[in-house]
N, C-alpha and C positions, 0 to 999 in steps of 0.2 A: 319116283319108281322109273328105272333105268329102262324098262321096257317101254314107258309111255313118253318119256321126254328123251328125243334124240333129234339131232339136227336134220332140218328140212333144206332144201334149196330156198333162199331168200325169194327171189320173184315169184316162183309158183305159189308160195304160201301167201304173198302179197295179193296175187291175182285171186285166191281161193276168198281171202278177206275184203276183197275190193278197196285195198289200200293203194295210195300212190306208189309208182314204180320207181320214181325218180326223185323221192325226197329221203333225206337221212332222218329215219324214224327212231325216235325216242319211246321206249315203253315205261310205263310206270304202273304200278298195280299191287293190290294188297286185299286182303279180304274186304276191307272198309277203308275207302279212299280217306275219309275225314278222321280215322285214327290218330289222336294226338299223339301218340308214340312214334308213328309213321313219319309225322312231320310233313306231310305231302304238300302243304299250303306254300312251300317254299318254290314249288313248282310255279307259281304264278308270278312270282318274283322274276324268274328266270324266262319265262314266256316273253318278257318284255326286251329282251337281248337277241331273242332268235328271229332270223328272218326267214323269208318264204321258202329257203332251202330245207327246213325242218319241219317235221310233223309230229306232234306229241299224240301218243295212243295210250289209253288207260283202260282197266280193267279193276271192277272191284265194286262192292256197293257203294251208295251215296256219292256217284261221281261229280267231277267239277262240272258247274253250268258255263262253259266256255267255248266260243265258237272255233279257236284255236286247237280244240283238244276232240280226238275222235274217241268215243266212250264205247265201251263194249259191255259194261255193266258187270255184274257178278257172273262168273263163269263156271259151270259145273262140268262141262264136256271138255276132258282133257286133252282132246284131239285139238280142239279149238285152241285152247291155251298153249299146245305145243305149237301150233301155227302163228300165233302172236308173237311168241317168242322168237320164233325163227325168222319171222317176217321184218324184225326191228333190227336196226344196226346196234344198238346197245338198250341196256335195261337200267334204270336209274332210281334209286332208293336214298332217301334223305335219313332214314330211321338212325337215331343215336343208340338205341337199345334194342337188341333182339336176343330171344332165346335161341332160336336156330333159324338162319336166312334161307328158309326153304326156296323162296322165290329167286334167290341169288343161284341156288344149285340149279333148279329147274333151267333158269335163263343160260347157264353155262352149258349144261347138256343138250341145249339146241343151238350151241354154237354163237351165242349171242354174249359179247362182253359186257360186265358190269361196271357202273359208277355207283360207289357206296361211300357215305359217310364212314368215318373210322368208328367201328365199334368191336367187341370180341369176337362176333360172329362172323363179321366181313373178312376180319384179318384172317380168321381160320379158313375161310373158303376162297378168298380171291388172292391170287399171287399178283401183286401190284406190278404193272406195266408189262404184264404176260398175258393175262386173260380177263383184265379189268383194271381199274384205277380207285385206289383209296382216298379219299378227300379227308385231309386232316385241317382244313384252315377255312371250312364253308364255301370253298370257291369252286363249286359245282361246274361253273363254265369251263374252269382248266381242264377239268375231267372228261367233259364232253367233247372239247376241242381235241385233247389228246388222242381219245378214241377215234375220232373222226380221221384224223392224221395218220395213226399207227393200226389200228384193228378194224378199219372201214371194211365191212362184207361186201359193200358194193365196189369196190374198188380192186380186190384182192381176194384169193380165198385163203381164209385165215383157219387155223387149227386151234381151236381153244381145249386147253389142257385142263383137267380138273381130277382133285385128288379122287381116287376111287374108294375112299372111305366113307363115301355118304352113301353108299347103295343101301338098300334095305337088308342083303344078306349081311353086309358087315357091321350095320347097325345093330341087327339082332345077334350076332355073334358076340358083340362087346358087350 
């Protein structure tokens, strides 16, 4: 819904959610964090390589029990979800199979680049190295580092372009 998901300024969004202002925030989320198709368990491997400059934030049912992750649980309120996307430096998804990457589109609508595993949905939504990074070799740290260097919302104002063909109006007309 293009009326519900739009970019808010990063620092006020973080303040509303009591998130750290000075960290590079990596957001992950889905209906159910433990869904095997989403493969979010890879996050636990990546956490070992992230230092104190990074903060991982998650949303969804069955969140990880890990001190390094701030969990918001399942979110019904779209305003809070918009603020989460807007507060993050990037959205990370490990899914190898998607019918449609709704979280990818929501993130991009909120001005937050996406790092995604290569799948047909991500390739349709993400323009590689323009509004996100598509991982083809399971090296998600490479994607995280690329976003931090090139599309870091804390260092410069970035304009995330997204194909307009995902609006409710366009989908219903098709």
